[in-house]
MARBAPA-375765 format. One record per residue (C-alpha): y negated, x negated, z; residue in one letter; residue number from 0. Coordinates in Angstrom, 2 decimals, padded with zeros to 5 digits. Layout:
<pts>
<pt north="Y" east="X" up="Z" res="a" n="NUM"/>
...
</pts>
This chain:
<pts>
<pt north="-004.26" east="012.11" up="-056.82" res="m" n="0"/>
<pt north="-005.97" east="013.64" up="-059.30" res="k" n="1"/>
<pt north="-004.38" east="017.10" up="-060.32" res="q" n="2"/>
<pt north="-002.57" east="016.02" up="-063.31" res="s" n="3"/>
<pt north="-001.09" east="013.27" up="-061.76" res="a" n="4"/>
<pt north="000.81" east="015.64" up="-059.85" res="i" n="5"/>
<pt north="001.62" east="017.55" up="-062.45" res="f" n="6"/>
<pt north="003.18" east="015.27" up="-064.53" res="l" n="7"/>
<pt north="004.92" east="013.46" up="-061.97" res="i" n="8"/>
<pt north="006.71" east="016.84" up="-061.19" res="i" n="9"/>
<pt north="007.45" east="017.20" up="-065.06" res="f" n="10"/>
<pt north="008.66" east="014.16" up="-065.12" res="f" n="11"/>
<pt north="010.79" east="014.78" up="-061.96" res="s" n="12"/>
<pt north="011.46" east="017.84" up="-063.01" res="t" n="13"/>
<pt north="013.26" east="017.04" up="-066.87" res="l" n="14"/>
<pt north="015.22" east="014.30" up="-065.06" res="l" n="15"/>
<pt north="017.02" east="016.61" up="-062.93" res="t" n="16"/>
<pt north="017.52" east="018.87" up="-065.85" res="g" n="17"/>
<pt north="018.97" east="016.03" up="-067.41" res="c" n="18"/>
<pt north="021.80" east="015.33" up="-065.29" res="k" n="19"/>
<pt north="025.19" east="015.79" up="-066.21" res="t" n="20"/>
<pt north="026.83" east="019.24" up="-065.24" res="y" n="21"/>
<pt north="030.21" east="018.60" up="-062.88" res="s" n="22"/>
<pt north="032.35" east="019.92" up="-060.14" res="y" n="23"/>
<pt north="035.76" east="019.97" up="-058.19" res="f" n="24"/>
<pt north="037.14" east="022.99" up="-057.31" res="n" n="25"/>
<pt north="040.68" east="021.91" up="-057.94" res="s" n="26"/>
<pt north="042.84" east="019.35" up="-059.65" res="p" n="27"/>
<pt north="043.49" east="021.82" up="-062.59" res="n" n="28"/>
<pt north="039.80" east="023.19" up="-061.95" res="d" n="29"/>
<pt north="037.30" east="020.35" up="-062.74" res="l" n="30"/>
<pt north="034.24" east="019.72" up="-064.76" res="i" n="31"/>
<pt north="032.56" east="016.01" up="-065.84" res="n" n="32"/>
<pt north="034.20" east="013.97" up="-062.85" res="k" n="33"/>
<pt north="035.05" east="010.73" up="-063.21" res="n" n="34"/>
<pt north="038.04" east="009.30" up="-062.99" res="v" n="35"/>
<pt north="040.96" east="007.25" up="-064.33" res="e" n="36"/>
<pt north="043.18" east="008.05" up="-066.44" res="i" n="37"/>
<pt north="046.59" east="006.49" up="-066.51" res="a" n="38"/>
<pt north="049.12" east="006.79" up="-069.99" res="m" n="39"/>
<pt north="052.86" east="006.26" up="-070.08" res="v" n="40"/>
<pt north="052.02" east="003.90" up="-072.41" res="d" n="41"/>
<pt north="049.84" east="001.57" up="-070.09" res="g" n="42"/>
<pt north="046.71" east="002.02" up="-071.05" res="r" n="43"/>
<pt north="044.42" east="003.03" up="-068.67" res="i" n="44"/>
<pt north="040.97" east="005.24" up="-069.57" res="f" n="45"/>
<pt north="038.13" east="005.70" up="-067.65" res="t" n="46"/>
<pt north="035.66" east="008.36" up="-068.06" res="g" n="47"/>
<pt north="033.99" east="012.16" up="-067.29" res="a" n="48"/>
<pt north="037.13" east="014.89" up="-067.40" res="l" n="49"/>
<pt north="037.40" east="018.48" up="-067.57" res="s" n="50"/>
<pt north="039.87" east="020.32" up="-066.98" res="v" n="51"/>
<pt north="040.34" east="024.57" up="-067.23" res="q" n="52"/>
<pt north="043.83" east="025.33" up="-066.20" res="f" n="53"/>
<pt north="043.05" east="027.52" up="-063.47" res="e" n="54"/>
<pt north="039.91" east="029.72" up="-064.83" res="t" n="55"/>
<pt north="041.66" east="030.96" up="-067.97" res="g" n="56"/>
<pt north="040.34" east="028.85" up="-070.63" res="q" n="57"/>
<pt north="044.50" east="028.09" up="-071.89" res="s" n="58"/>
<pt north="046.83" east="025.31" up="-071.10" res="h" n="59"/>
<pt north="045.87" east="022.57" up="-073.56" res="s" n="60"/>
<pt north="047.41" east="020.71" up="-075.40" res="e" n="61"/>
<pt north="044.34" east="017.92" up="-074.99" res="f" n="62"/>
<pt north="042.06" east="017.25" up="-072.28" res="l" n="63"/>
<pt north="038.95" east="016.23" up="-073.19" res="k" n="64"/>
<pt north="037.12" east="012.51" up="-071.38" res="l" n="65"/>
<pt north="033.51" east="011.72" up="-071.95" res="v" n="66"/>
<pt north="033.72" east="007.61" up="-071.52" res="t" n="67"/>
<pt north="031.31" east="005.66" up="-069.95" res="p" n="68"/>
<pt north="029.90" east="005.05" up="-073.87" res="d" n="69"/>
<pt north="029.36" east="008.59" up="-074.50" res="k" n="70"/>
<pt north="032.19" east="008.61" up="-076.91" res="e" n="71"/>
<pt north="034.21" east="012.19" up="-077.02" res="e" n="72"/>
<pt north="038.13" east="011.25" up="-076.34" res="l" n="73"/>
<pt north="040.95" east="014.07" up="-077.15" res="k" n="74"/>
<pt north="043.59" east="012.54" up="-074.22" res="i" n="75"/>
<pt north="047.32" east="014.53" up="-074.79" res="p" n="76"/>
<pt north="048.06" east="016.17" up="-071.96" res="t" n="77"/>
<pt north="051.85" east="015.34" up="-071.89" res="r" n="78"/>
<pt north="050.81" east="011.67" up="-072.49" res="d" n="79"/>
<pt north="049.66" east="011.36" up="-069.06" res="i" n="80"/>
<pt north="051.26" east="009.89" up="-066.07" res="l" n="81"/>
<pt north="048.11" east="010.57" up="-063.84" res="y" n="82"/>
<pt north="044.44" east="010.74" up="-063.59" res="y" n="83"/>
<pt north="042.81" east="009.34" up="-060.09" res="k" n="84"/>
<pt north="039.92" east="010.80" up="-058.75" res="l" n="85"/>
<pt north="038.66" east="009.12" up="-055.39" res="d" n="86"/>
<pt north="041.84" east="007.49" up="-054.54" res="n" n="87"/>
<pt north="044.23" east="010.60" up="-055.11" res="a" n="88"/>
<pt north="046.59" east="011.04" up="-057.89" res="f" n="89"/>
<pt north="047.55" east="013.70" up="-059.64" res="y" n="90"/>
<pt north="050.34" east="013.99" up="-061.70" res="y" n="91"/>
<pt north="051.57" east="016.64" up="-064.68" res="p" n="92"/>
<pt north="054.19" east="018.76" up="-064.01" res="k" n="93"/>
<pt north="056.55" east="021.87" up="-065.30" res="a" n="94"/>
<pt north="056.55" east="023.41" up="-061.80" res="l" n="95"/>
<pt north="059.73" east="025.12" up="-060.63" res="d" n="96"/>
<pt north="057.53" east="028.60" up="-059.96" res="l" n="97"/>
<pt north="060.89" east="031.12" up="-059.33" res="s" n="98"/>
<pt north="059.95" east="031.20" up="-055.53" res="a" n="99"/>
<pt north="056.76" east="032.95" up="-056.45" res="f" n="100"/>
<pt north="055.18" east="036.20" up="-056.99" res="e" n="101"/>
<pt north="052.87" east="035.77" up="-060.11" res="i" n="102"/>
<pt north="049.75" east="037.58" up="-059.84" res="p" n="103"/>
<pt north="049.54" east="039.89" up="-062.80" res="y" n="104"/>
<pt north="047.56" east="038.17" up="-065.68" res="r" n="105"/>
<pt north="046.91" east="034.47" up="-063.30" res="d" n="106"/>
<pt north="045.96" east="031.90" up="-065.82" res="p" n="107"/>
<pt north="047.82" east="029.12" up="-063.24" res="l" n="108"/>
<pt north="050.94" east="030.95" up="-063.13" res="y" n="109"/>
<pt north="051.80" east="032.41" up="-066.70" res="t" n="110"/>
<pt north="055.12" east="034.02" up="-066.90" res="p" n="111"/>
<pt north="057.94" east="032.54" up="-068.91" res="n" n="112"/>
<pt north="055.84" east="029.36" up="-070.19" res="v" n="113"/>
<pt north="056.57" east="026.23" up="-068.74" res="s" n="114"/>
<pt north="052.85" east="024.99" up="-068.38" res="n" n="115"/>
<pt north="051.99" east="021.61" up="-067.11" res="l" n="116"/>
<pt north="049.53" east="021.79" up="-064.03" res="l" n="117"/>
<pt north="047.99" east="019.07" up="-062.03" res="f" n="118"/>
<pt north="049.41" east="018.39" up="-058.47" res="v" n="119"/>
<pt north="048.34" east="015.38" up="-055.74" res="k" n="120"/>
<pt north="050.96" east="013.20" up="-055.33" res="r" n="121"/>
<pt north="051.66" east="012.83" up="-051.70" res="v" n="122"/>
<pt north="054.41" east="010.04" up="-051.29" res="t" n="123"/>
<pt north="053.96" east="006.61" up="-052.08" res="d" n="124"/>
<pt north="054.31" east="006.20" up="-055.91" res="s" n="125"/>
<pt north="057.47" east="003.53" up="-055.25" res="t" n="126"/>
<pt north="059.58" east="006.30" up="-053.17" res="d" n="127"/>
<pt north="062.11" east="007.72" up="-055.07" res="r" n="128"/>
<pt north="062.15" east="011.33" up="-053.51" res="l" n="129"/>
<pt north="058.49" east="012.42" up="-054.31" res="q" n="130"/>
<pt north="056.65" east="015.05" up="-052.49" res="l" n="131"/>
<pt north="053.84" east="016.74" up="-054.65" res="f" n="132"/>
<pt north="051.20" east="019.19" up="-053.73" res="q" n="133"/>
<pt north="049.01" east="021.89" up="-055.82" res="l" n="134"/>
<pt north="046.11" east="023.17" up="-054.78" res="f" n="135"/>
<pt north="044.60" east="026.05" up="-055.68" res="k" n="136"/>
<pt north="040.56" east="026.82" up="-055.32" res="s" n="137"/>
<pt north="039.58" east="030.02" up="-053.43" res="r" n="138"/>
<pt north="037.02" east="030.70" up="-056.12" res="t" n="139"/>
<pt north="040.36" east="031.57" up="-058.43" res="n" n="140"/>
<pt north="042.51" east="033.01" up="-055.94" res="t" n="141"/>
<pt north="042.73" east="036.59" up="-055.49" res="s" n="142"/>
<pt north="043.15" east="036.98" up="-051.49" res="d" n="143"/>
<pt north="039.35" east="034.14" up="-051.89" res="g" n="144"/>
<pt north="041.76" east="032.05" up="-049.34" res="n" n="145"/>
<pt north="042.40" east="028.10" up="-050.57" res="d" n="146"/>
<pt north="046.42" east="027.85" up="-051.51" res="q" n="147"/>
<pt north="048.44" east="024.82" up="-051.02" res="y" n="148"/>
<pt north="052.06" east="024.89" up="-052.29" res="d" n="149"/>
<pt north="054.96" east="021.68" up="-052.45" res="y" n="150"/>
<pt north="056.95" east="020.72" up="-054.85" res="f" n="151"/>
<pt north="059.88" east="017.99" up="-054.87" res="l" n="152"/>
<pt north="060.76" east="015.88" up="-057.68" res="s" n="153"/>
<pt north="064.07" east="014.30" up="-057.48" res="f" n="154"/>
<pt north="066.01" east="010.72" up="-058.51" res="p" n="155"/>
<pt north="066.73" east="010.70" up="-061.87" res="g" n="156"/>
<pt north="065.15" east="013.57" up="-062.62" res="e" n="157"/>
<pt north="062.74" east="014.26" up="-066.13" res="n" n="158"/>
<pt north="059.29" east="013.24" up="-065.36" res="r" n="159"/>
<pt north="057.89" east="016.81" up="-065.49" res="f" n="160"/>
<pt north="060.44" east="018.47" up="-063.07" res="t" n="161"/>
<pt north="059.24" east="019.42" up="-059.93" res="a" n="162"/>
<pt north="060.88" east="021.52" up="-057.78" res="w" n="163"/>
<pt north="059.19" east="024.27" up="-055.14" res="s" n="164"/>
<pt north="060.70" east="023.91" up="-051.71" res="i" n="165"/>
<pt north="060.98" east="027.68" up="-051.17" res="r" n="166"/>
<pt north="062.24" east="027.99" up="-054.83" res="g" n="167"/>
<pt north="065.93" east="028.14" up="-056.02" res="n" n="168"/>
<pt north="066.62" east="024.37" up="-055.78" res="k" n="169"/>
<pt north="067.02" east="024.11" up="-051.86" res="v" n="170"/>
<pt north="067.58" east="028.01" up="-051.01" res="f" n="171"/>
<pt north="069.76" east="029.90" up="-050.08" res="p" n="172"/>
<pt north="072.06" east="027.68" up="-048.92" res="d" n="173"/>
<pt north="069.38" east="024.66" up="-047.58" res="f" n="174"/>
<pt north="072.17" east="022.79" up="-045.69" res="e" n="175"/>
<pt north="074.62" east="022.89" up="-048.55" res="y" n="176"/>
<pt north="071.59" east="022.09" up="-051.56" res="k" n="177"/>
<pt north="070.14" east="019.78" up="-050.25" res="m" n="178"/>
<pt north="072.61" east="017.49" up="-048.66" res="s" n="179"/>
<pt north="073.92" east="017.51" up="-052.28" res="e" n="180"/>
<pt north="071.36" east="016.50" up="-053.68" res="l" n="181"/>
<pt north="070.55" east="013.69" up="-051.08" res="l" n="182"/>
<pt north="074.17" east="012.58" up="-050.56" res="q" n="183"/>
<pt north="073.38" east="009.03" up="-051.66" res="d" n="184"/>
<pt north="071.81" east="008.62" up="-048.31" res="c" n="185"/>
<pt north="074.91" east="010.04" up="-046.72" res="p" n="186"/>
<pt north="073.30" east="009.80" up="-042.58" res="a" n="187"/>
<pt north="071.05" east="011.76" up="-043.77" res="l" n="188"/>
<pt north="073.15" east="014.22" up="-045.92" res="a" n="189"/>
<pt north="075.22" east="014.57" up="-042.66" res="m" n="190"/>
<pt north="072.37" east="015.63" up="-040.28" res="k" n="191"/>
<pt north="071.04" east="018.38" up="-042.84" res="i" n="192"/>
<pt north="074.62" east="020.06" up="-043.94" res="k" n="193"/>
<pt north="075.55" east="020.26" up="-039.66" res="q" n="194"/>
<pt north="072.29" east="022.09" up="-039.25" res="k" n="195"/>
<pt north="071.14" east="019.56" up="-036.60" res="q" n="196"/>
<pt north="067.42" east="020.26" up="-035.18" res="d" n="197"/>
<pt north="064.31" east="019.12" up="-037.67" res="g" n="198"/>
<pt north="066.61" east="018.71" up="-040.61" res="y" n="199"/>
<pt north="067.39" east="022.87" up="-040.86" res="f" n="200"/>
<pt north="065.20" east="025.25" up="-041.97" res="v" n="201"/>
<pt north="066.03" east="029.82" up="-042.61" res="k" n="202"/>
<pt north="064.78" east="030.80" up="-046.24" res="q" n="203"/>
<pt north="062.78" east="033.12" up="-044.95" res="l" n="204"/>
<pt north="061.05" east="030.57" up="-042.25" res="s" n="205"/>
<pt north="057.52" east="030.33" up="-042.39" res="l" n="206"/>
<pt north="056.40" east="027.97" up="-045.60" res="d" n="207"/>
<pt north="054.39" east="025.33" up="-042.33" res="g" n="208"/>
<pt north="058.04" east="025.41" up="-041.09" res="k" n="209"/>
<pt north="059.91" east="024.54" up="-044.04" res="k" n="210"/>
<pt north="057.25" east="021.95" up="-045.17" res="l" n="211"/>
<pt north="057.61" east="020.15" up="-042.12" res="q" n="212"/>
<pt north="061.23" east="019.95" up="-042.25" res="v" n="213"/>
<pt north="060.74" east="018.83" up="-045.76" res="i" n="214"/>
<pt north="058.53" east="015.99" up="-044.80" res="k" n="215"/>
<pt north="060.99" east="014.76" up="-042.30" res="r" n="216"/>
<pt north="063.58" east="014.72" up="-044.98" res="i" n="217"/>
<pt north="061.53" east="013.14" up="-047.35" res="v" n="218"/>
<pt north="060.40" east="010.16" up="-045.12" res="a" n="219"/>
<pt north="063.96" east="009.51" up="-043.79" res="e" n="220"/>
<pt north="065.73" east="009.78" up="-047.34" res="y" n="221"/>
<pt north="062.74" east="007.06" up="-048.92" res="n" n="222"/>
<pt north="063.14" east="004.78" up="-046.12" res="a" n="223"/>
<pt north="066.86" east="004.95" up="-046.23" res="c" n="224"/>
<pt north="066.55" east="004.22" up="-049.81" res="t" n="225"/>
<pt north="064.08" east="001.63" up="-049.77" res="a" n="226"/>
<pt north="064.64" east="-001.60" up="-051.85" res="k" n="227"/>
<pt north="064.68" east="-004.60" up="-049.10" res="p" n="228"/>
</pts>
């Protein structure tokens, strides 16, 4: 092959590579140009490349940018989003309860005294009455260089943006009284919690892993108890 032909192949390969859209996903609150499906509260569905920069200090915008397959740039109101779907995971906007957190100084994700919406991954089924959500923060944006996972509960009948930390003051202290009262429409489960039966009680100072284990058991049993036949 002639040298000029080789040069042209290399040139056009480089050009094509350079034209690719830059994209990444570090966390539900730190992504650029990832192809998603967005479900709105009014029933509309949008698809395209979404960007969310809540975790990188670029403010909690009232609108998110979505580039459609036709290259149209849309401004999607954050508060009108029901969820966005990426790789079979569903991420919901929530005004998180951060009462149990030691808020790092100038951490863009945890802004003190401001009810910012953040995207959390739904762990439970969409039809479950008691919902469990996961907030993931990438190690690229943490002070200790480790990935961080926190979990939140949304109870039946609450505002759709409300989510309570599983280590916050919604359930602690007096876990057995607060949790049994919140889930009293499932009497058998509420009694297990109130009586501190093994696997249904956890102390406020217990490790987060232990809290999550107990909460998952309670959530599963409550949703089975209240599921429609």
